[in-house]
N, C-alpha and C positions, 0 to 999 in steps of 0.2 A: 666141492661142490660144483656142479654144473647143471643146467636145467634151462628152463624156459626164461629166465631173466638173462642168460647170457653171461655169466660170470663163473670164474672158475676158482676154486679154493679161496674163496672170498674176495675175489677180484671184480670190481664193477664195471670195467672197460675191457674191450677187446681190440687188439691191436691186428694190424695186417699180418696175415700168415708168414712166419719166418722172417719178420722183422726183427731187427735188435730189440724193439720194444717187447715184441711177442717172446724172444727167444729167452730173453733175460728175465722174464717173468714167470719161467716154468721153474717148479719146484727142483729139477734136476740141477738147474744153474745155481740155484742157493746152496744145496749141497756142496758143489764144487768151489764155489765162491767162498763161503763160509768156514772150508775146511781149514785151510792156513789160520783162520781166527781162532777156531776151536782148538788146534795144536798148541797155539802159542799161548792160549790161556791155560791150557793143561801143564805145558811144559813149565811156563812162567811161574804157576802155583807150586808145581814139584820143586823147581830150583829154590824157590824163597822160603818155601816150608817143607822140610825134610821128611816130617812126621806125615806119611801118606794117609794114614787111617783117621787121621784128627781132621775135624773142619778147621781149615786154614783162615787166619785173620783176614784173607782178602777174597775168601770165597763170597759169590754174589749170593744174595739171598734165596733169588730165585733158582739158583743151582742148588742150593741146600734142599729147598723144598722139593724138588724133584728127588733128590738123593734119599731124603726121609719116605716119601712117598714109595719108593721103589723099595726100601727097606721095609716098610709096613707091608707089603704085597709078599714079603717072604725071601726077597732077595739078600744073599750076603752082604755084609758090610763093603768087603773088599770090591764084589761085583757093582754094588749100589755107588760106589766111588766113581767107576768108570761108566755106569750106566747113562748118566745124564747127556754126554756128548753122542753116545749112540743113540739115545732116545731122538735126539736132533735129526741125525740120520734117517732113522727107521720112519719118523712121522713125516719127514719131508717126501722119503721114499714112497711112502703110502699116498701122499696128496699128488704124486707125480703118475704113480701107477692110475689113480681114479681120474686124473685128468684124461688120459688117454693120448696126450701129446709126445712127441718124438722126444727120446733120450740122447740125442746126437747133441755134443757140445763144440761150438766154435770158440777155442780158447782165445782168441783175439778180443772177444767180447770181454772177457774178465777184467781187463784193463781199462776198458771203458766204462764198466760197473764200478771200478774203484774211482775214477774220476767223477762219475755221477754221484755217487755216495758222497764224496768231499762236498762237491757243489750244493747238494742238497743240504748238507750240514751248516752251510754258511748262513740261510736265513734265521737258524735257531740260535747260532753264535751272536748274530746282531739282535735279535728278540732278548736274549738272556743279557746283555750288555743295556739295551735300553730300558729294561725292566730294574736293572740295578739303579737307575736314577743318576743324575748328576750330583757328584763329591765337590770336594775343593776346587778352587780354581787351579788348572794345572802347572806342576812346575817345572814339565819339559814339554817337548812338542809330541810325545806319545800320545796317540787317541785314547789307549788303555787309563790313562791318568785321570780323565775326566770322571771315572767311576770309582766307587768306594770299595765295593763288594767284590769277591771272587765270582767266577762264571760258574752257577750250579753245574754239576756234573751228573747226567741221568745215571745213576748207578747207585745202588745200596749193598753194601757189603756188611757181612755179619760182625757186629762190634768194631765197626770203623767209623772215625770221626775224621782224621788227617792221616793221610800216607805219603811217604815218599814218592817221588816221581815214578819209578818201575812199577812199583805195585797198584798206582793208581792207574797206570796205563794197562795192566793185566785185568785189573778189576773193571774198567771201562769196556773193554773188548769182551769180558765175560758177560756183561749187563747188557751189551748189544746183541748178544745171542739169545741169553737165558732169559731175560726180562721181556724180549719180543716173543721168545716162544710161549711164555707164559699169559703176558697181558694182551697180546695182539693174536697168535695163531689159534692158543688155545681158548682163552676168555673171551674174545668177541665172537667164536664160533658157539662157544656156549651160550652166550648171552642171545644170539640169533636164534638158537634153537628154542630158548626160552621165551623170548618175546613174539618171534614170528610164528613158531610152529605149536608151542604149547597155550601160549595166551592169545594167538590169532590176532595179533596186531600186524597192522600194515607193513610192507617190506621198508618203505621210508621211515617211519615210525621207530621200526626195529633197529634199522642202523644208526639212526641218532641216537637212541637211548644206548645201544652197545658199545658206541663209540664214547660217548659223555660219560658212563659209568666207569669202562675200562681206563680212560683219561685220568678220572679222579681216583680211582684206586691206585692205579699207576703213581700219581704224586704223591698221595698218602703214604703209599710203601716206603718211600724215601725219607720218611718222618717218624713212622710207628712201623716197626717189623715184628711178625710173628715167627718165633724160633723156639724150639723146644718147649712147645706147648704153652707160652706165655708171650705176652705182648710186651715190646720194649720200645723206649724211645731211642730211634738212632741217631737223630739229629733235632734240634729245638724248632718248633713250628716258625715259619717265615713265610709271610703273605706273599711276597713278590717270588720266592722260590718257588713255593706251592703253585702260585698262578702260572708261572714260566712252564712247569713241569706238566700241570693241567693241559695247557697250550701245547706242549711238545707232544703229549700223548694223543691228542686229536690230530696233530702232524704225523705222528708216526702211524696211526689208523688210517689217515687217508692214503700215505704212500702204501700201507700194507694193502688197501683195496684197490689202489691203481697198479702198483708195480710189484706186488708180491712180497714175500718174505725175505728174499735174499737182499735187496735193495734197502728194505726197512731196517733190518738187521745191521747192514753195512753201514747205513747212514748213523744209525744210533752210536756205533762203535766208533766211526771217525768224528762224530761231535764229542764224545767223551775225551778222545786222544788229543783233539785240537784245544778241548777247554783246559785239559790237563796242562798242556803245554803253555797256554796262556797264561793260567794262574801261575804257575810256576816262574815264567819269565816277568810278568807284570804286576803279580799279586803274592810275592813272598810273603809266609807266615812269619 
């Protein structure tokens, strides 16, 4: 979307032409930056689950939604299995075309994007630790032993409660891509169309409602999932975790509005990766 409000593809801020912030906010950068994540997620799923035609136990629910939707439209199951990653590329390419921005890539920016995503994940790690609350007096000098619960991972996978390290990393990477696609790129844009264009609410009110609703649904999605035509509880409701994921949803929405889809999905993926490693190291089950 581009227009009088001066934002593109959901972005609310404009940066200096051809600056790092402007370049890396483009959808074409999101395609190139996220492509290794997409490939790793797909190959990781294949290697862990050799039955390619079944929904893997580490499939991200948002991925399965896209898969089922494409099957509903009439695509064969084999094509629907590979279609979600293609959908990410096609949707981002459409946003890039609509933006009218340059397609040129400075590949040196990709390393800086990775560093930026890691740094942007740090506030979420700190927030998740603070929301855990203090536990017993620490038995050693590790900061993490002040906390009694694991760090919530921002990913929901079909039928998963606890996973080994590698499947958890694969799930987290998939969540970074497909949950951001559903809850930020698609849902926020649809909510903006509803509130701003259909209901004629102000631009500011539409943004606030879209962000809060998408964040709440994003958080609830990690406790109650809709699969195979029915609702299932994927994890017991926990107020600190629900609160954290709602705050994370607002945070991701703000990133999406300011930095675009690539940085947002990358930050989500890196947060999950870091959380998985911290949980494995300091909170073994």
